[in-house]
N, C-alpha and C positions, 0 to 999 in steps of 0.2 A: 509566534506560531511557527512550527516547523512543518513543511509540506514535503511529503515523499511521493515520488511518482515511479512506479515500477511497471514495466511492460514485459509480459511473458508469453510464451507460446506453449500450448498444451501438446502433449504427445498424441500421436495418431491414436484414435479410438477413445480418447478421454474427452470429457465435456466439462462445462462450468460446475456442475454438481460435484464431480470428482475433485476439481480444484478447490471448491469451497470446503469440502469435507477435510481436505488436507491443510488448507490455509487457516481455518479458524483456530485461534490460540486456545490453549488449555485453560488459561486464566487471563484476566484483564491486565493492562499495563500499569495500572496504578496512577495514571495521569489522564486527563481528558483527551481521548483519542477517538476520532471519527474516520472511517474509511469508506470511500465510494469505490465500488467495483463496476467495471464495464466490460462488455464483450464487443469486439469489432463488428460493425454491420457488414463488412466485406469478408471477414474471415473469423468464424466463430471459435477458432482455436487461439485467437489472440485475445489476451486478457490484460486489462490495465487496472491497477489499484492506485488510488490517490488518497494518501493518509494525511490527516490534519491532527497534529499533536501539539497541545498547549504546553509547550516546554521552552524554557529559556535556553538558547544555544549553549550557554555556559554550563548547563546541567546535562547536556546531551551525553557526554562521555560516561558519567556515573549512571545515567539511565540505561544506556546500552549495556554496561557491565552488569547491572542488576537483572535485566531481562534476558541476558545472553543465554543462560542454560535452557530456558523454555523456548527461545527462538531457534536454538540449535535443533531441538526435537522437531519443531514445526518445519524447518527447512529440510530436514531429512524426509519428512512425509511428502513435502512438495516435490522432491526429486523423483518420486514415483509417477507424478502426473505431468511434470514440466520438461520440456526440452532444455538442454543446457543453454546458457547465455541469457539474454534479456537485457533490459536497460533498467538501471537503478540510479535515481537522482534524488538529491535532497536540497531543499530550498528554504529560505527564510521569507515569510510572507511580508510583502511591502504595501499591499492594497487589498481592499475587499469592496467591490463595487456592485450595487444592485442595478442592473440595466433593464429592469422590468418596464419602466416608463420613460424617464428622461435620463440622458447621459449625465454623469457627474460634472459639476462645475470645475473649471480649470483652476 
């Protein structure tokens, strides 16, 4: 599982609905992908997306090449609603713990 964490800041006068309209892809990625989006409690112009893509890291380069053209269009749309910069990070999942009741055993 590859996890991507992106933090962005909306331009003045833009809100989450503007972001979502620009952010939604024109078509799916072709691999199981789930994204959680959140807006900061302290600053509604700060948006975080956390993506979970069921992809072997060895296949990442081919995946990115395949979706590159549609992602280019999506990023162009996002430029209209986002300030420059932000944080982009990609991770490999190493654990998945359900902390509803008891902590996991060591």
